[in-house]
N, C-alpha and C positions, 0 to 999 in steps of 0.2 A: 504494500500500500504506500504510494508515494507520499502521502500526507504525513506518514510516520517516519520519513527518511531523516537520518541524522543531518542531512544537508539542508533540511527545511530551516527557514529563518527562525531564530529564537527571539521573540519580542520581549522576553523578560517580564511579561505581565500576563495576567489572566485575560482571556478573551472577553471582549465587551459583551458578548451574548451569553456568557457563562452565568449560571445561577449564583446567587449570593449564599454565604454560609447559612445553613439551616434549610436551604432549598434542596430540590432533588436533582440528581444528575444520572444519566444512563451510562453505566460502565459497559463498554463493548470490547471483548477480547477476541482478537482476530488471530487465526492460525492458518498458515498455508493459503492465505488469500481469502479465507472464508470466515464468517462469524462463528466462533466456537460457542460463545455464551454472551448473553446480554441480560443485564439486570439493573433495577433501580437501586440507587444508594443515596444516602443523605450526605450532602456536601458539608464537611466540617470546616475545611480551610483551603484556600487557594492563595498562596502568596506570590504567584507568578512563576515560581520554579517548582515547588512541591504542592501537590494536591492531595488532600486527605479526605477520605470518604468512609462511611460506616454502612454496612449492609448485613442482613442475615444470610446464612448459608443459602446459596441460590441453587444448589444441586437438588436432584430428585432423591429423596430418601437419604440413606446413609452411604457414605463412601469410606470404606476401610482400606487404608494404605498399608496396614501392618504396623506402622510406627505411629499412626494417629488416625482417628476416626473423625470425619466431618459429618455432622448430623443436624437435623432440624433443631433449631434453638441456638446453634452456634452463631456467634457474632464476629464479623471480620471488620477490623479497622485497617483500612488499606492506604498505603502511602505510594504515590506515583510521582515521578519527576519528569520534567520536560528536558532535563539535561543528563539523565542517568539511564543506563541500560538495564534497569531492573525495577520491580515493584515489590514491596514488602507488605505482607498481610499478617497482622497480629490476630491470632485466633483464640477466642474465649468460648467456654461452654455457656449454656443457658444460665448458669448460676454466677457467671462472671469469672470463673477460675481460668487462668491462662493455660492454654494447651501448648502454644509455641508460635513460631513464625514460619509461614510458607512464603518463599521468595520465588517469584517468576523472573526469569531473564527475558526482557522485552526490549523493543526499540523504545526510545523516549516517548512519553505520553503526549498526546495531542488532545486539547480540550477546545471544543467548538460547538456552538449551538446546543448547549445542554448535554453534550456527549463527551465522555472521556474515553478515548480510543487508544488501546495498546496492542501491539503485535507481539504475540508470544513466540519466542525463539526456541522453544522446546526444553531448554535447560532450566532446572529448578534446584532449590536448596531448602532443606528443612532444618530448623533448629528447635529443639524441644525447650520447654519453659525453663527447665533446670540446667540447660546447656550441656547435658551429658550426651546428647545425640545431635550431631551435625552431619547431615547426609546430602551428598551430591546426587541429584536425580536426573534421569532421562538423558544421560549422555549418549546412549545408543540411538535414541530418537533424533538427537541433534546431529549426530554423524550421518544418519540415514536421510536427513532433510536435504542434504546437498548444499547447504548455505555456504560452506567453505569454498565451493566452486562457483556458485552463482553470485555471491556477494561476500568476497573474502574480508572486506573491511568490517562488515557487520558481524561476521563470524568471529573475527578477532576481538571486536568490542564485546560480544556476548561472552566469550571465554574469559576475557579480562574481568568482566563484571562478576561472573561466577567465582573466580579466584578471590576478588576483593570481598565479596559477601562471605565466603568461607573463612577468610582471615578475620573479618570482623566478628563472625559468629563464635570464634574461639577466644575473642578478647572481651574482657569486662562485661558490662551490662548491655547486652545487644539491643534490648528494647529502647533504652534511652537514646540510642543513636538516631532513632527515627522520630521519637516523640518530642524531642527538644525543638523549640522554634528559634 
């Protein structure tokens, strides 16, 4: 999707058509040129670089990854950047207990006309709430995607973003890295 290209101009500010905090935004996750999922979220903050939204688990039923279960009642506070190649999603259960952070490697986010659009680049990282599990995920899918051949610059940025997140996941209080303003 060309609108998500790293070469797109960075205005350094929120889109004039974007909702204000407390309003709704539609999160659109694109993968391999198709919409993978679309869901409404509450816009918590948009400072022109980082966009923070909150949404309930948008999947159908329970999704058990083995290392974490996403299920109805879970709440995701999601952090997206216009200048970073990842999104970080803090996951809490229905009672508010922290499960951990699911991180998607994506092209930088684009916000326009009430939509927050990110292109999923297949790589993911999971960090458990207690920090004992830091897992690199879907590296086989990333290799099979062919991105290294079709867009070597994006592939390199994706791999670097995963390495950066993994390093951060092993250091200090991971959650405060994204919640601080």
